[in-house]
N, C-alpha and C positions, 0 to 999 in steps of 0.2 A: 458441594454439591452445585448440579448444574439449575441454573434458573433464567432459561434462554426462551421457557417457553413452551405451547407442546410440540412444535419442529424445530427442534435445534440445529439437527441438519440445514434446513433451509434457512433460516436466520444466518448462520454461517455461511453457506455459499453465498448467501444476497451483500454481508458485509464484505466476503470477499472481491465481488464484483465491484464492490462501491474502492474500496480501495486500489484495487488494479485502474480504475478510472481515473480515480484520482492522483496515482503514480503516473501516467500516461498527458494526463494534463499537466502535472510541475514537469513533468520530461518537456514540452511541447513549450511552456513558458521559460525553464531555464535556457532552453535553445535560444528563445527569442530575446532574452535580458543579454545573453552571452555574445551575441548579435551585435548589440548595441553598439555604437563607437564610445560610448565610457556608462560598461555596463556599472548599476548598484551593485558592490559587491556585499552588502548586508542582506540586501532581500535574497540573494545567487544563491547564499551561504545557507539564509534561513530556508531558502528553497534546495535545496542540496539535499540537510540533514533531514528534511520533512519525507523526500524520498526513500531514503535511506531506511528510517524510522516506520514507512509501508513498506519497504521492501523485508523489511523482517515480520512483520506484520503478517503480509502477503505468506511466506513460510509457514510462520506458525499457522495460520486460520487452514493452510496448504493440509498440513501434518494430521490438524485433528480432526480434517476429511478422508483421509485416505485411512483405511481400515490399516492397522497392524496385520505382520502376514509374521508369523514364528517359522525360520527356515530349518 
């Protein structure tokens, strides 16, 4: 059962927008850290793993919002 509230699609769209924004922010941070003379590899790895997790979450949210079309 879905317990997202009265308008689950709107909440999914909000979460999707937030995930996309966080992914973009992390992309900027990864680029900035990579450009440093001695980048922090631990932080860089953590940010990259978070970006990958967000990419998967974005794909899952998009799948939930896309209607199933039977061919």
